C-alpha positions as CSV (number, residue, x, y, z in Angstrom):
1,M,-0.5,-61.8,-43.4
2,K,1.0,-57.7,-42.5
3,R,-0.9,-56.4,-39.3
4,V,-1.6,-52.7,-40.6
5,L,-2.8,-50.4,-37.3
6,C,-5.7,-48.0,-38.2
7,L,-3.9,-44.3,-37.7
8,F,-5.3,-42.1,-35.5
9,A,-4.9,-38.2,-35.0
10,A,-5.3,-36.2,-32.0
11,S,-6.1,-32.6,-32.3
12,M,-6.8,-29.8,-29.3
13,L,-10.6,-28.5,-28.9
14,A,-10.9,-25.3,-26.6
15,F,-12.1,-26.3,-23.6
16,S,-16.5,-24.9,-22.8
17,T,-18.4,-25.7,-20.2
18,F,-22.2,-26.5,-19.4
19,S,-24.6,-26.4,-17.5
20,C,-27.7,-27.8,-16.2
21,S,-29.5,-30.2,-13.5
22,E,-29.4,-32.5,-10.6
23,N,-26.5,-35.0,-8.6
24,K,-23.3,-32.6,-9.2
25,N,-21.2,-34.9,-7.5
26,K,-18.4,-32.7,-7.8
27,K,-17.5,-29.1,-7.1
28,S,-14.4,-27.1,-8.5
29,S,-12.1,-26.5,-6.9
30,A,-10.4,-23.5,-9.6
31,P,-10.8,-19.8,-10.0
32,V,-12.8,-19.3,-13.6
33,S,-13.6,-16.4,-15.2
34,E,-16.8,-15.3,-16.5
35,T,-16.7,-17.0,-19.3
36,G,-15.9,-20.2,-17.4
37,E,-12.1,-20.1,-17.8
38,D,-9.5,-21.4,-15.7
39,I,-8.0,-17.4,-14.4
40,S,-5.6,-19.7,-11.6
41,G,-3.5,-22.1,-14.2
42,E,-5.0,-24.9,-11.9
43,P,-7.0,-27.9,-13.7
44,V,-11.1,-27.1,-13.3
45,E,-12.9,-30.0,-12.2
46,R,-15.8,-29.5,-13.1
47,E,-19.0,-30.6,-11.3
48,F,-20.6,-34.1,-11.9
49,M,-23.5,-33.7,-14.7
50,T,-26.8,-36.2,-14.3
51,Y,-29.6,-36.2,-17.5
52,S,-32.4,-36.8,-18.6
53,A,-33.7,-37.3,-22.9
54,E,-36.3,-34.8,-20.8
55,D,-33.8,-32.5,-20.0
56,F,-33.6,-31.8,-23.7
57,A,-35.7,-30.5,-26.1
58,T,-36.0,-32.1,-29.3
59,V,-35.2,-30.6,-32.7
60,D,-36.5,-33.4,-35.1
61,V,-34.2,-31.7,-37.9
62,N,-35.2,-31.2,-42.3
63,T,-32.0,-31.5,-44.0
64,T,-30.7,-28.9,-46.8
65,I,-28.0,-29.8,-49.7
66,T,-26.4,-26.3,-49.8
67,D,-24.4,-25.2,-52.9
68,R,-22.2,-22.7,-50.4
69,E,-18.6,-23.3,-50.4
70,F,-17.1,-26.0,-47.7
71,P,-16.7,-24.0,-44.6
72,Y,-13.0,-25.6,-43.8
73,K,-9.9,-25.9,-45.6
74,R,-9.4,-29.5,-48.4
75,C,-6.2,-30.9,-49.6
76,E,-5.3,-34.0,-51.6
77,F,-2.7,-36.5,-52.5
78,S,-2.9,-38.7,-55.5
79,S,-1.2,-42.3,-55.1
80,K,-0.9,-41.7,-59.1
81,E,0.4,-37.2,-59.3
82,Q,3.4,-37.9,-56.4
83,D,6.7,-40.0,-57.0
84,F,7.5,-41.8,-54.1
85,G,9.9,-44.4,-55.7
86,S,10.1,-47.9,-56.7
87,R,13.2,-50.3,-54.8
88,I,14.2,-53.8,-54.0
89,S,14.1,-53.9,-50.4
90,P,17.8,-55.4,-49.5
91,C,16.2,-58.1,-47.9
92,R,16.3,-59.8,-51.5
93,D,19.6,-60.4,-50.8
94,E,20.5,-64.3,-51.8
95,K,21.9,-64.4,-48.4
96,Y,18.5,-63.1,-46.5
97,R,15.9,-64.7,-48.7
98,D,15.1,-67.6,-47.4
99,R,14.9,-66.7,-44.1
100,F,12.1,-64.5,-45.1
101,M,10.6,-67.3,-47.2
102,E,10.0,-69.9,-44.4
103,Y,6.4,-68.9,-43.1
104,L,5.2,-70.0,-46.0
105,D,6.0,-73.6,-45.9
106,S,3.4,-74.0,-43.4
107,G,1.5,-77.1,-43.9
108,Y,-1.9,-75.6,-42.8
109,R,-1.8,-74.0,-45.9
110,E,-3.3,-74.6,-49.2
111,E,-1.0,-75.2,-51.8
112,R,-1.6,-73.1,-54.3
113,F,-2.2,-70.3,-52.5
114,I,1.8,-71.3,-51.2
115,A,2.7,-71.6,-55.2
116,D,1.4,-68.4,-56.0
117,R,3.4,-66.3,-52.5
118,V,5.9,-68.3,-54.0
119,A,5.6,-67.5,-57.0
120,E,5.0,-63.4,-56.1
121,W,8.4,-63.9,-54.2
122,E,10.8,-65.1,-56.4
123,A,9.4,-62.2,-58.8
124,S,10.2,-59.7,-56.7
125,F,14.0,-60.6,-56.6
126,V,14.1,-58.9,-59.8
127,T,10.9,-56.4,-60.0
128,P,10.1,-54.1,-56.9
129,D,6.9,-55.0,-54.3
130,D,4.1,-52.7,-55.2
131,L,4.1,-50.3,-52.1
132,M,1.9,-49.3,-49.5
133,I,0.8,-47.0,-47.4
134,T,0.7,-48.3,-43.9
135,S,-0.3,-44.1,-42.0
136,A,-0.8,-40.9,-43.1
137,I,-1.9,-37.6,-41.3
138,G,-2.6,-34.2,-42.6
139,C,-1.2,-31.3,-40.2
140,G,-3.3,-28.0,-41.8
141,T,-2.0,-28.2,-45.5
142,T,0.6,-30.1,-44.8
143,A,0.8,-34.4,-45.3
144,Y,3.4,-37.2,-44.0
145,I,2.9,-40.7,-45.3
146,A,4.6,-43.4,-44.7
147,V,5.7,-46.0,-47.3
148,N,6.7,-49.4,-47.3
149,F,8.5,-51.1,-50.0
150,D,9.1,-54.1,-48.6
151,T,5.2,-55.0,-48.5
152,L,5.6,-59.3,-49.7
153,C,8.2,-60.0,-46.8
154,Y,7.4,-60.7,-42.7
155,G,9.0,-57.8,-41.5
156,C,9.4,-54.6,-43.3
157,H,12.9,-53.5,-44.1
158,E,12.6,-51.3,-47.3
159,S,10.9,-48.2,-46.1
160,S,10.5,-44.2,-46.4
161,V,9.1,-41.4,-44.5
162,F,7.8,-38.2,-46.7
163,R,6.8,-35.1,-46.3
164,Y,4.0,-33.3,-48.4
165,D,3.7,-29.2,-48.8
166,T,0.3,-29.2,-50.6
167,E,0.8,-25.3,-51.0
168,K,3.6,-25.9,-53.3
169,G,2.9,-29.3,-54.3
170,E,6.8,-30.6,-52.7
171,L,7.2,-34.4,-52.0
172,K,10.7,-34.7,-49.8
173,E,11.9,-37.7,-48.4
174,I,12.5,-37.4,-44.7
175,L,13.3,-40.5,-43.4
176,H,14.5,-43.9,-45.2
177,H,15.2,-47.1,-44.0
178,S,16.5,-49.8,-45.6
179,D,18.8,-52.8,-43.4
180,P,18.1,-56.4,-44.1
181,E,18.0,-57.7,-40.8
182,N,16.4,-54.7,-39.0
183,S,12.7,-54.1,-39.2
184,L,10.9,-50.4,-39.0
185,E,7.1,-50.3,-40.3
186,I,6.0,-47.0,-39.6
187,R,2.9,-48.6,-38.5
188,Q,0.9,-44.8,-37.2
189,I,1.7,-41.2,-37.2
190,C,0.1,-38.8,-35.4
191,S,0.6,-35.3,-33.6
192,V,0.1,-34.1,-30.1
193,R,0.3,-30.7,-28.7
194,G,2.5,-29.8,-31.9
195,E,4.3,-32.4,-31.8
196,L,4.6,-35.9,-34.3
197,F,4.9,-39.7,-33.2
198,V,5.3,-42.9,-34.4
199,D,4.5,-46.1,-34.3
200,T,6.2,-48.9,-35.2
201,D,6.8,-52.9,-35.8
202,T,10.6,-52.8,-33.3
203,M,10.5,-49.3,-31.9
204,G,7.7,-48.8,-30.4
205,I,6.5,-45.4,-29.6
206,C,8.9,-42.6,-31.5
207,R,8.6,-39.0,-31.3
208,F,9.4,-37.5,-34.5
209,D,11.0,-34.6,-35.7
210,G,9.1,-33.8,-39.2
211,E,12.3,-31.7,-40.5
212,T,15.0,-34.6,-40.3
213,G,12.9,-37.5,-39.8
214,E,14.9,-38.4,-36.5
215,M,13.3,-40.7,-34.1
216,E,13.7,-40.5,-30.6
217,Q,12.2,-43.7,-28.9
218,I,9.8,-42.4,-25.6
219,L,7.9,-46.2,-25.3
220,E,9.4,-49.3,-25.7
221,S,7.7,-52.4,-28.0
222,E,5.8,-55.5,-25.9
223,D,6.2,-58.6,-26.4
224,D,3.8,-60.4,-28.6
225,G,1.5,-57.0,-27.9
226,Y,-0.6,-55.6,-30.8
227,G,-0.9,-52.2,-30.0
228,H,-1.7,-48.8,-31.2
229,M,-2.1,-44.1,-30.7
230,V,-5.5,-44.1,-29.5
231,S,-7.4,-40.7,-31.5
232,N,-8.7,-38.1,-28.7
233,D,-9.0,-34.0,-29.1
234,A,-7.8,-33.9,-25.9
235,D,-4.9,-33.5,-27.0
236,R,-3.4,-36.4,-24.7
237,L,-1.1,-39.1,-25.9
238,I,-2.8,-42.5,-25.5
239,V,-1.9,-45.5,-25.9
240,T,-3.3,-48.8,-25.8
241,F,-1.8,-52.7,-26.0
242,S,-3.1,-55.8,-26.2
243,V,-0.8,-58.9,-25.9
244,P,-2.8,-62.0,-26.3
245,Q,-2.9,-65.1,-23.3
246,R,-2.5,-68.0,-25.1
247,E,-2.3,-71.6,-24.8
248,K,0.2,-74.4,-25.5
249,V,-1.9,-77.7,-26.8
250,D,-1.2,-80.4,-29.3
251,K,-0.8,-80.8,-32.8
252,D,-4.4,-83.1,-32.8
253,Y,-6.2,-81.4,-29.3
254,K,-9.4,-82.0,-30.4
255,P,-11.0,-77.6,-29.9
256,K,-13.8,-77.5,-26.8
257,E,-17.4,-75.4,-28.1
258,G,-16.2,-71.6,-28.8
259,E,-12.0,-72.3,-28.9
260,I,-10.3,-72.0,-32.0
261,V,-6.4,-73.5,-32.7
262,Y,-4.5,-72.0,-34.2
263,S,-0.5,-71.9,-35.8
264,N,2.1,-69.6,-37.0
265,D,4.8,-72.4,-38.2
266,N,2.5,-75.6,-38.1
267,E,4.7,-76.8,-35.8
268,N,3.5,-74.8,-32.2
269,F,-0.5,-75.2,-31.7
270,F,-2.3,-72.5,-29.8
271,I,-5.5,-71.6,-28.3
272,E,-6.0,-68.2,-27.3
273,H,-8.3,-67.1,-24.2
274,G,-7.9,-63.6,-24.0
275,S,-5.8,-60.1,-24.2
276,D,-4.6,-58.5,-21.5
277,M,-5.3,-55.0,-22.6
278,T,-3.0,-51.6,-21.1
279,M,-3.9,-48.2,-21.9
280,K,-1.5,-45.5,-20.7
281,E,-0.6,-42.2,-21.2
282,Y,2.9,-39.8,-22.0
283,D,3.6,-37.2,-18.8
284,F,4.5,-34.5,-21.5
285,D,5.9,-32.8,-18.1
286,T,7.7,-35.5,-16.7
287,G,8.2,-37.5,-20.1
288,E,6.6,-40.6,-17.5
289,W,4.0,-42.5,-18.9
290,K,1.2,-43.0,-16.4
291,E,-1.3,-46.5,-17.0
292,L,-4.9,-45.6,-17.0
293,Y,-6.1,-48.8,-17.7
294,S,-6.0,-52.6,-17.1
295,V,-8.2,-55.6,-17.5
296,F,-8.4,-58.8,-19.1
297,S,-10.1,-59.3,-22.1
298,P,-11.6,-62.6,-23.1
299,A,-11.8,-64.2,-26.1
300,E,-15.7,-64.1,-25.9
301,E,-16.1,-61.0,-24.8
302,S,-14.6,-57.7,-25.3
303,K,-13.9,-55.3,-22.9
304,W,-13.5,-52.8,-24.7
305,G,-15.6,-49.6,-24.8
306,T,-16.9,-50.6,-21.5
307,E,-16.5,-49.8,-17.8
308,E,-13.3,-51.4,-17.3
309,F,-11.6,-50.2,-20.4
310,P,-13.3,-47.4,-21.8
311,N,-12.9,-45.5,-25.4
312,I,-12.5,-41.3,-25.5
313,Y,-14.0,-40.3,-27.6
314,G,-13.2,-37.4,-28.6
315,E,-13.1,-35.0,-25.1
316,L,-14.2,-37.0,-22.4
317,F,-13.7,-41.4,-21.9
318,A,-17.3,-43.0,-22.7
319,W,-19.1,-46.1,-21.7
320,K,-22.8,-47.4,-22.8
321,E,-24.3,-49.8,-19.7
322,K,-27.9,-50.5,-19.4
323,P,-29.2,-49.1,-15.6
324,E,-31.0,-52.4,-13.9
325,G,-34.7,-52.4,-14.7
326,T,-34.5,-50.6,-18.3
327,R,-34.0,-51.9,-21.9
328,K,-32.8,-47.5,-23.3
329,Y,-29.0,-46.8,-22.7
330,D,-27.2,-44.3,-20.7
331,V,-23.7,-42.9,-21.5
332,V,-21.4,-42.1,-18.9
333,T,-18.6,-39.6,-19.2
334,E,-15.5,-39.1,-16.6
335,E,-18.3,-35.8,-16.0
336,Y,-21.5,-36.3,-16.5
337,R,-24.3,-39.3,-17.7
338,V,-26.6,-38.8,-20.3
339,S,-30.0,-41.0,-20.2
340,T,-30.7,-41.1,-23.8
341,G,-34.0,-43.3,-23.7
342,L,-32.4,-44.8,-26.7
343,N,-32.5,-48.6,-27.0
344,N,-29.2,-49.0,-29.2
345,C,-26.7,-46.2,-30.4
346,D,-22.9,-46.1,-30.4
347,I,-21.0,-43.3,-29.2
348,V,-19.7,-40.5,-32.6
349,Y,-18.2,-37.9,-30.2
350,A,-18.1,-37.3,-26.3
351,G,-17.0,-33.8,-25.4
352,R,-18.4,-31.5,-22.9
353,D,-19.7,-29.0,-25.7
354,K,-21.8,-32.0,-26.5
355,L,-22.7,-35.7,-27.4
356,I,-23.1,-37.0,-30.8
357,L,-24.6,-41.2,-30.8
358,T,-25.7,-42.3,-34.3
359,L,-28.3,-45.2,-34.0
360,S,-28.4,-48.1,-37.0
361,N,-32.8,-49.7,-37.6
362,G,-33.8,-52.2,-40.0
363,G,-31.6,-53.6,-42.3
364,G,-32.8,-57.2,-42.3
365,N,-34.1,-59.7,-45.0
366,G,-32.8,-57.5,-47.2
367,G,-34.2,-54.1,-46.0
368,V,-32.4,-51.2,-46.1
369,S,-31.0,-49.2,-43.2
370,K,-32.0,-45.6,-42.1
371,Y,-29.1,-44.0,-39.5
372,V,-30.4,-41.7,-37.7
373,L,-27.6,-39.3,-35.5
374,H,-28.5,-37.6,-32.0
375,E,-26.4,-35.0,-30.8
376,F,-27.1,-33.9,-27.9
377,D,-25.5,-30.0,-26.8
378,F,-25.3,-29.1,-23.5
379,E,-25.3,-25.6,-24.2
380,T,-28.1,-25.4,-25.6
381,M,-30.2,-28.0,-24.3
382,Q,-31.3,-29.1,-27.6
383,H,-31.9,-32.9,-28.6
384,Y,-31.2,-32.8,-32.2
385,V,-32.6,-35.7,-34.3
386,I,-31.5,-35.9,-38.3
387,D,-31.9,-38.8,-40.6
388,Y,-28.9,-38.9,-42.2
389,T,-29.6,-42.5,-44.4
390,N,-29.1,-40.8,-47.5
391,Y,-25.9,-39.2,-47.0
392,G,-24.4,-42.9,-46.3
393,G,-23.8,-44.8,-43.2
394,N,-20.5,-43.8,-41.9
395,C,-20.5,-40.9,-39.2
396,I,-17.6,-39.1,-37.7
397,A,-17.0,-35.7,-36.4
398,F,-15.4,-33.0,-37.1
399,G,-15.7,-28.9,-36.4
400,D,-18.7,-27.9,-35.2
401,G,-20.9,-30.8,-37.2
402,V,-20.1,-34.7,-38.9
403,I,-19.0,-36.0,-41.6
404,T,-21.0,-39.2,-42.8
405,Y,-20.0,-41.0,-45.7
406,M,-20.1,-44.4,-47.8
407,G,-18.0,-47.7,-46.8
408,G,-17.2,-50.5,-48.5
409,M,-17.4,-50.7,-52.6
410,R,-19.7,-49.2,-53.9
411,T,-21.7,-45.5,-54.9
412,G,-22.1,-42.8,-52.9
413,G,-19.9,-40.1,-51.5
414,A,-18.9,-38.0,-48.4
415,Y,-20.9,-35.1,-46.8
416,Y,-20.8,-32.3,-43.9
417,I,-23.6,-32.1,-41.9
418,M,-24.1,-29.3,-39.6
419,P,-26.9,-30.1,-37.1
420,S,-28.2,-27.3,-35.4
421,L,-28.5,-25.8,-39.0
422,G,-29.5,-28.7,-40.7
423,L,-27.2,-27.8,-44.0
424,V,-26.0,-30.9,-45.6
425,F,-22.2,-29.7,-47.7
426,P,-21.7,-32.6,-50.6
427,I,-17.9,-33.6,-50.2
428,E,-16.9,-36.4,-52.6
429,S,-19.0,-37.5,-55.5
430,A,-18.3,-41.4,-57.0
431,P,-15.7,-40.5,-59.5
432,H,-18.4,-41.5,-62.6
433,D,-21.7,-40.4,-64.2
434,D,-22.7,-43.8,-63.9
435,G,-22.2,-44.3,-60.0
436,S,-20.0,-47.5,-61.2
437,L,-17.8,-46.9,-57.6
438,M,-16.2,-45.6,-55.1
439,N,-14.5,-46.9,-52.2
440,M,-14.3,-44.4,-48.9
441,S,-12.8,-45.1,-45.5
442,T,-10.8,-43.9,-42.8
443,G,-9.4,-46.9,-42.9
444,L,-5.0,-46.0,-41.7
445,F,-5.4,-43.0,-41.2
446,G,-6.2,-41.0,-38.9
447,N,-10.0,-38.5,-37.7
448,D,-11.4,-36.2,-35.5
449,R,-13.2,-33.0,-34.3
450,K,-10.2,-31.3,-36.1
451,N,-8.2,-33.8,-38.4
452,A,-10.1,-35.6,-40.7
453,M,-8.3,-37.9,-43.2
454,F,-10.1,-40.1,-45.9
455,M,-8.9,-42.3,-48.4
456,T,-11.8,-42.5,-51.9
457,Y,-10.5,-45.4,-54.9
458,R,-10.6,-43.9,-57.8
459,P,-10.4,-46.4,-61.3
460,T,-8.1,-45.0,-63.5
461,K,-8.4,-48.3,-66.3
462,S,-11.9,-50.4,-66.9
463,K,-13.1,-53.0,-69.8
464,P,-16.7,-54.6,-69.9
465,V,-16.8,-58.1,-69.1
466,T,-19.8,-60.1,-70.9
467,V,-20.5,-64.3,-68.9
468,S,-22.6,-66.5,-70.3
469,T,-25.1,-67.8,-67.1
470,P,-28.2,-70.2,-67.8
471,D,-30.7,-67.2,-67.6
472,G,-28.6,-65.6,-70.8
473,D,-25.4,-63.1,-70.9
474,F,-24.8,-59.9,-69.2
475,T,-21.9,-57.8,-68.7
476,H,-20.6,-55.7,-66.0
477,T,-17.9,-53.4,-66.0
478,E,-14.3,-54.7,-64.6
479,Y,-11.9,-52.3,-62.9
480,S,-7.8,-53.2,-63.2
481,D,-6.6,-50.1,-62.2
482,Y,-7.6,-47.1,-58.9
483,E,-5.9,-44.5,-58.6
484,Y,-6.2,-43.7,-55.1
485,I,-6.8,-39.9,-53.8
486,Y,-6.2,-39.5,-49.9
487,F,-8.2,-36.5,-49.1
488,W,-7.9,-34.3,-45.7
489,F,-10.0,-31.5,-44.2
490,T,-8.2,-29.0,-41.9
491,A,-9.3,-26.5,-38.7
492,D,-8.2,-23.5,-41.3
493,E,-12.1,-21.9,-41.8
494,N,-13.1,-20.7,-45.1
495,D,-13.4,-16.9,-45.4
496,E,-17.2,-17.9,-45.7
């Protein structure tokens, strides 16, 4: 099974200021203009602020679906319309094919599974694999698309990167890898400071030329490690690595409570105690990597998103914590602490101008979940509260608002909500009038406050199927083929 990493695209946000009350632990040492902008060329060190929920004026926002033009430009490409071609990987040659089938002969897999995979593998000697888009990013009106043509092999011996100009309708292959001895899978593409970077399975992190497809390695792959480039809006190239800490055990080892024994070859068996997690940042001036965080994360307790190993949500690193004696969460960043007054919440965005949280209530025992957005605006000192249950349970920050959408194989759509105005823009709907099917997700594709890419499945072949049950016959629609639509929004605003 291939490990496909989520793509996170990074882009720059304007550096904004805010003011409030109490607990000012730092002072700015650099001169600033009347608007708060640094005029010395040196970083501005901001005062650490502490806020309580009472510092903000709560506004319960009523939403209104508008037919106004969506304020950002939309671009897209279709898997059916774009001709990426089809290829048989060189590892299917008689000299190599047995080497890459060995991992299927593991005794711990079911015989039926192995038989199906062997049949599929043998058919691929003469028939190309179904291609897989492993990563994509929209940069303005141009998309960069990484494609794996070797999807049945344990490695990736046939792959490409394409550039698609949506305005000209031109698709061009800018990188082609075909090598039975060496794997190259482009697992992520991101943009930082106007440059493209890729994360690969064998070459680590590379600077990528979007015109020629040339790659320059800037960070080697970690041995037995699993990492990715971290989405952010601060134009920072940040990479995390998670290296499993394993203990080899005998084949007949009886696991203790909480332990799981696994093997990749039915000969060597391990239990995993956790992972050594490391976060690094690339210094564009020196070309060096600086370690930001490092921690051991036990298997039973993830350290991701904690003070020891925080995530960057937009502009700032942030984490949640419960102060002693309270059941309500504080959200803490490098620059402020907000006592939210909420018993539970998920961080969507932490920036210098605003903090966006979501809260899900209910949904148990067959009930319907309720989704509520909380936006704390540090410039207006407003706390906007929006029930967005009707607009989908997933939420990401984008532009001056949020995009919400349904995930999974279900009906629904996607919407852009501007919390301060209560305006809701429909941006994607179910493809059929009967609301039959739509799967919308960010999946392998990047999203941040200035760039967001989504994937949606749209059925292209369907037929009614009748099923007999003790309670009688019933008919449902079976879908046998899909068109994959990849769409994103640029930071370019429409005139309206």
